[in-house]
C-alpha positions, -999 to 999 in steps of 0.1 A, spaced: 84 311 612 68 281 593 69 246 608 91 220 592 63 195 589 25 192 590 6 161 601 -31 161 592 -53 136 610 -85 132 590 -115 122 611 -138 117 581 -158 89 596 -172 59 578 -209 58 583 -238 39 568 -271 55 559 -305 40 565 -301 19 533 -268 6 547 -249 24 520 -213 36 527 -210 73 532 -176 91 531 -168 127 530 -148 135 498 -113 148 503 -87 154 476 -51 146 485 -26 170 469 11 164 463 21 200 472 3 224 495 11 261 500 4 279 533 17 315 526 -19 329 529 -20 316 564 13 330 577 16 363 594 46 375 573 32 359 541 65 341 533 62 316 505 63 281 519 55 249 501 50 215 517 55 182 499 35 150 506 58 123 520 34 99 537 -2 87 539 -19 62 561 -51 49 546 -79 25 553 -83 -1 525 -121 -7 525 -120 -38 503 -97 -56 526 -105 -39 559 -69 -30 568 -45 -1 569 -20 6 542 8 31 544 23 50 514 58 65 521 83 84 501 119 73 508 144 100 517 172 76 503 160 70 468 131 95 465 107 67 454 72 59 468 65 26 485 33 9 496 33 -10 528 6 -34 540 5 -62 566 28 -85 547 42 -68 516 63 -38 505 61 -28 469 74 2 449 48 27 437 47 62 422 31 95 432 4 91 405 -7 58 420 -6 71 455 -27 102 447 -52 83 425 -57 55 450 -62 79 478 -86 101 459 -108 71 450 -132 67 478 -140 32 467 -105 19 473 -86 38 500 -97 64 525 -68 86 537 -67 90 575 -33 107 581 -13 129 558 23 138 564 38 169 546 74 182 550 87 216 542 100 219 507 134 237 509 
């Protein structure tokens, strides 16, 4: 039986090399993931991205992107603001290592 949710904690590390340049490990955030290849009974299960916690390098703070279960829209939360977003912005921002580095991904089972 497949779990109802997955939470991925990404310990990617932010390090600096000898020239004091930022080094991050590339990681692509996907909206939908499939795990049927990893299940014993090979049942088809898809998981949908519903939340991301990221480090914003330019401002040295955490930002959260969450999908509302009420209106099915994406929202961006920081220390002082909440603003509406969309999945393309969330994916693009979190796949751009110069802006946001995802630390935690939350996926829920797609029924």
